[in-house]
Residue, then its C-alpha position, 0 to 999 in steps of 0.5 A: m740382630r739377625a740370623y743372616d748376619i751371624i751366618f755371614k760373619k762365621r762364613n767369612n771366618k770371623k769370631l762370634t760373640q757370646e750374644e750372637i751365639l746365644f741369639l742363634i741357639n735360643g732362636y732355634n730352640n724357640n722355633k724363631i730361626a728356621d732349619y735352613q738358617m741353622s743348617a747354613f750356620l752349621m756348614a759355616v762352622y764346619f768350614s770355618g771352625l770355632d775357637d775355644e771361647e766360641t765353643f764354650y759359648l755354644t756349649d753354654a747356650m746349648a746346656k742352658s736351652g734346658k734344665i741344669l741339674n744341681l747335684k752339689s748337695i748329693g755328694i761326689t759325682a762322676d760320669k763317663h762318656s764314650t765316643g762310641g765303638v763296636g762292643d763297647g758296653t763298658s758303662l754296664v760295668i763301670a757304673p756299678i764299680v764306681a757307685s759301689c765306691g760311694i761315688y754318685v754316678p748320674m749316667m745319661s746314655g744314648r741308643a745304637l745308630g749305625h755301626t755303634g752300639g747304645t747303652l740304653d738298648k743293652l739295658e733294655s734287653i733286661p726284661g722290664f728295665n726302665v730307662n725313660l725316667d723324668t728328672k725327678e725320678f732320675i735324681d730320686i734313684l740317684k740319691k738312693n742308689q748312688v747311680a741311675m742309668i737313663g736316656q736323655t730327658k726332654e729337659i736336658a739340652p733339648v736344642d742338642k737333639k734338634m741340632y744333631a738331627l740337622r747335622d745328621v742330614t747336612a754332612t756336618v756331623e764330623s765338625i770337632p767344635l760341634i761334636c764337642a758342644s753336643i757332648m759337653s752341653k749334655k754332660i754340663a747339664e746333667g751336673a757331674k763334677h768329675i767327667i771321664l771321656d773315652v775318645k776312640f780312634g781307629n777303623g771302628a771309631f767315629m774318629a778314624t785317626y789318632d790325631d783327630a781323636k786327640e784334637l777332639a779330646l783336648k777340645m772337650v777337656t779344655i771346654g770342661k775345665m772352663f765350666k769348672r769340671k775336673m776332666t780326664a780323657v783316655l784315647s783308646d784303640m778301636n781297630n779291634p772290637l772291644g771284648n768278644a761280644i757285639g749285640n745287646s744281650l750278648e754284651l750284657i752277658q759279657s758285662i755280668e760275667v766280668l762283674k762276677g769275676n769270671l772274665k778278664n779280657d780287653f773289655y775288662d781292662l778298659c772297664i778297670e782303667l776308666s773306673s779307676l780314673m773316675i775313682y782317682s778324679a773323685g779323690i777316693s784313691n790318692n793315686r791311679t795305681n791304688a784306684k785300679k786296685l780298688a776298681a778290681k777289688q769291687i769286682d772280686s769282693g762282689k760289691a760291684l755285682k751287688k750294685f748292678k743288681q740294685i740298679i736293675k731292681a731300682q729301675n724295674g728290671d728283672t734281677k733274675v737275669i744275673d743268674d739266668y741268662s735264658l730270661l734274655g731270650k735266645p735267637k733261633n739261629t746260630i751260624s759259625i763263620k770259618s776261616k778259609k786260611t791258616g795264619y795270624v789275624n793281621s787286622i780286622d775291619t771293626r766297623n764292618l763287624g758293627i754293620a754286620s751286627c746291625m744287619l742281623g738285627a742288633g742295631r739300627l741303620k735308621k732311627e726307626d729300626v726295631i732292635d732284636y736284643t738277642a741278635g749279634i756276633t760273638i768274636n772268637k778270633k781277634t787281631g794277633d790271634f793264630v787261626k787254622y783253616g776251618e777254625t771259627l772266626g766268629q758266630l752269627h746269632f739272629n732270628k730273621c735275616r734277609h741278607l745272610a749271604d752278604i753278612k757272611k761275606i762281610i765277616k770273612l772280608s773283615y778279617n785280614i789273615s797273613d803269615s806274619k804276626p802283627d804288632k800288639i795293639d795297645l788299647f790305651k794310647d794316651i791319657i789327657i788330664 
């Protein structure tokens, strides 16, 4: 068997066998197949696609390139994955809500890149918080606290990291089968039985259109079920920033305020929705209505906040940040962006707000960029809101910024203000079970 023949076969839109896919993935993982050949294969998949069976074989091979965690003896396990967006710090709220219900939440997350934020960076804005645990430490903390929140270890689907780096520079990131295999291989390897997917669509999402997002959601649900996982996918709108904060410590503060019961906005709504689906899938509640009530109750009773404090302590973070936000640091500069028009916010270019936040220092435009945890944007006006001339649209928070004039221009151009009030954005478009 040769890599050339497998590439040739897929290039000509022929179906690959499990043996062929396994040969290719194992060979690449063991450095026996070169980057240029894997690049050719990825491009062949981009144009010819993979059917569900081929995608299952690819996901299985990628998952088995490293360790498969067996969490059956621990108890009921559930995890959530989001395809990324602007202001999406929901994991910080969902994990403690669900874990406080007695469900084990093995959560492996990613970092910010481009206009989307990363859960790990938000957690690391907490002084001392350690996301770099090995597999044994991860499982030990999970057993003791019902939840552990870490980055992907070298042992979990290691070939995915190599393949993603290649996809990133070969214009093959957008392939739905490759996205599916990348996400699901890690979820299968980490061992959770119940998997909830938050698949975003809109101008701030990775999948710009609802149809593309639904295709991806259906594909991931199908593949997950082939691995005997209980799957649920939510299609949520990202044509608006989620919540009112973009940036690491800003989103952390928003999450803590939600857990304290002090804040109920669209960010809160999505956290409750996703938490309830995890609770319902795990069988803790007999219907989704009761699951929603339980998720909200965990906040109202203080149990979710207590669990979050437990998470911070277990991973060496400073628990005093829950009551003293000054420990997170404070940016030297805060500038308000004023509206030049009176009217309704008709739409927002959410992706541009994410990029502006990155330019302020809150994210990475390149993998090597160093993050300023205190930088970011607070959102005062969102789609559908009425705004007067001179009223604040949002505030920029930063320490050092070489492109402030450009960022101000980006923020102002991101807001489309008109005389007529737009239709209300429905945060949840569909649920696939």
